[in-house]
Structures are given as structure tokens and as C-alpha cells.
C-alpha positions as CSV (number, residue, x, y, z in Angstrom):
1,M,-57.9,0.5,17.4
2,A,-55.6,-1.1,19.9
3,T,-53.7,1.2,22.4
4,I,-50.0,1.2,21.6
5,K,-49.0,2.8,24.8
6,Q,-50.1,2.4,28.4
7,K,-49.3,4.5,31.4
8,V,-47.6,2.9,34.4
9,F,-48.4,4.1,37.9
10,T,-47.7,2.8,41.3
11,P,-48.3,4.4,44.6
12,E,-45.2,2.7,45.9
13,A,-43.0,5.1,43.9
14,N,-42.6,8.9,44.2
15,P,-45.6,10.5,42.6
16,P,-45.1,12.1,39.2
17,L,-45.8,15.7,38.4
18,P,-48.9,16.4,36.3
19,V,-46.9,16.8,33.2
20,Y,-45.5,13.3,32.9
21,S,-46.0,9.6,33.8
22,Q,-43.8,7.5,36.0
23,A,-43.4,5.3,32.9
24,I,-45.1,4.3,29.6
25,T,-45.1,0.8,28.1
26,S,-45.3,0.3,24.5
27,K,-44.6,-2.6,22.1
28,G,-42.7,-4.7,24.6
29,F,-40.7,-1.9,26.2
30,V,-41.0,0.3,29.4
31,F,-39.8,3.8,29.2
32,V,-39.1,5.1,32.7
33,S,-39.1,8.8,33.2
34,G,-36.2,10.6,34.9
35,N,-35.9,10.0,38.7
36,I,-33.9,12.2,41.2
37,G,-33.1,11.2,44.7
38,C,-36.0,12.7,46.5
39,D,-38.8,11.6,48.8
40,R,-42.5,11.5,48.2
41,D,-42.8,15.2,49.1
42,L,-40.2,16.0,46.5
43,K,-37.5,17.0,48.9
44,V,-34.1,15.8,47.7
45,Y,-32.2,13.6,50.1
46,E,-29.2,14.9,52.0
47,G,-26.0,13.2,51.8
48,G,-24.8,13.8,48.2
49,V,-24.8,11.9,45.0
50,K,-24.4,8.5,46.5
51,V,-27.6,8.9,48.5
52,E,-29.4,10.4,45.6
53,T,-28.3,7.8,43.2
54,R,-29.5,5.0,45.4
55,A,-32.9,6.7,46.1
56,A,-33.4,7.3,42.3
57,L,-32.6,3.5,41.5
58,E,-34.8,2.4,44.2
59,N,-37.6,4.4,42.8
60,I,-36.9,3.1,39.3
61,K,-37.1,-0.5,40.7
62,K,-40.6,0.2,42.0
63,V,-41.8,1.6,38.8
64,L,-40.3,-1.3,36.8
65,K,-42.0,-3.7,39.2
66,A,-45.4,-2.0,38.5
67,A,-44.8,-2.3,34.8
68,G,-44.1,-6.1,35.1
69,T,-40.4,-6.2,34.8
70,T,-37.2,-5.6,36.8
71,L,-33.7,-4.0,36.6
72,D,-32.4,-7.2,35.0
73,N,-34.4,-6.3,31.9
74,V,-33.0,-2.7,31.6
75,I,-31.3,-2.3,28.3
76,K,-30.5,1.4,28.2
77,V,-29.9,3.9,31.0
78,N,-29.4,7.8,30.6
79,I,-27.9,9.7,33.6
80,F,-27.7,13.3,34.0
81,I,-25.2,14.5,36.5
82,S,-24.8,18.1,37.7
83,D,-21.0,17.8,38.5
84,F,-18.8,15.3,36.8
85,E,-16.6,15.3,39.9
86,D,-19.3,13.0,41.3
87,F,-19.0,10.5,38.3
88,Q,-17.0,8.0,40.3
89,S,-19.2,8.2,43.4
90,M,-22.3,7.8,41.3
91,N,-20.9,4.7,39.7
92,E,-20.0,3.1,42.9
93,V,-23.6,2.9,43.8
94,Y,-24.8,2.3,40.2
95,K,-22.8,-0.8,39.7
96,E,-24.5,-2.4,42.8
97,Y,-27.8,-2.5,40.9
98,F,-26.9,-4.2,37.7
99,D,-25.3,-7.6,36.8
100,P,-21.6,-6.8,35.9
101,Q,-21.8,-9.3,33.0
102,Q,-24.9,-7.7,31.6
103,M,-24.6,-4.0,32.1
104,P,-27.1,-2.0,30.1
105,A,-26.0,0.4,27.4
106,R,-25.6,3.9,29.0
107,T,-25.0,7.6,28.5
108,C,-23.9,10.0,31.2
109,V,-23.8,13.6,30.6
110,Q,-23.2,16.7,32.8
111,V,-25.9,19.2,32.9
112,A,-26.1,22.7,34.2
113,V,-29.0,22.1,36.6
114,L,-31.4,19.4,37.5
115,P,-34.9,19.5,39.0
116,L,-34.8,20.6,42.6
117,K,-31.0,21.2,42.2
118,A,-30.5,17.4,42.5
119,A,-27.0,15.9,42.0
120,V,-28.2,13.2,39.5
121,E,-31.2,12.1,37.4
122,I,-31.7,8.6,36.0
123,E,-34.1,7.4,33.3
124,C,-34.1,4.0,31.6
125,I,-35.7,1.7,29.1
126,A,-36.4,-1.9,29.9
127,T,-38.0,-4.9,28.1
128,L,-41.0,-6.7,29.3
129,P,-40.5,-10.4,29.9
């Protein structure tokens, strides 16, 4: 029986906890786990939502590269934000990472609390070229 899913791992990105993978590929898609703006020791970067958004997206770029794709192939993004007052600031950074003519579908919701009390968590789905 052929494997329908494959774990993605790169030492370049933040290490995942033992209960999830950095990403999984299946049937031409990459499903990237949620990323917060933290360092390799799981310490959230200081500086607020802009710094955390940039760090989360940079980590996602590394995971996508390991899977064989890029942010250009992201088709869906889910964003969880702990304070909707940070929505505009998060968007200022977010829009730097995607082609304005080909923005992915997206959901953004406010949540009560995120891992490590982060301001933002981002996950995505991308296609494999």
C-alpha cells in the first residue's frame, strides 16, 4: 500500500513538539502546522505582533522549502490572533509575504490564548509544484 502522507521536517525551522509535525504532505498538498513567533528554544520574540508575525512567516517559509514549495503556492492561511486590536499591525507584515494579485484565501479569528501566550499563530496549506 502506498503512503498517502509524508512527514516534513527541516532542522532549519523551529523544532516541533513531540505531538505534531512541522508539516505533512499528501496528494499534492502541504499542510503546515501552526507557527508562532518564537525562537528555536520556544521563547516568544519580544516586540509585539509585527515581530511575531514576521518570525512565524519566516519559519513557515523554511518548512515549505523543505516540502518542496514556497509561499507563492500557498492557497489557504488560517491566522489566530489573541487581540484583534493587533489585526492591522499583523496585516502590515503579512502583506509583505504574498503577491497582492494572488493573495491566498484566509481566515483570521481572535482566540482567548495562544501557545506561550503568543500574539499570533499562523498555519497554511500550499500546493506542491
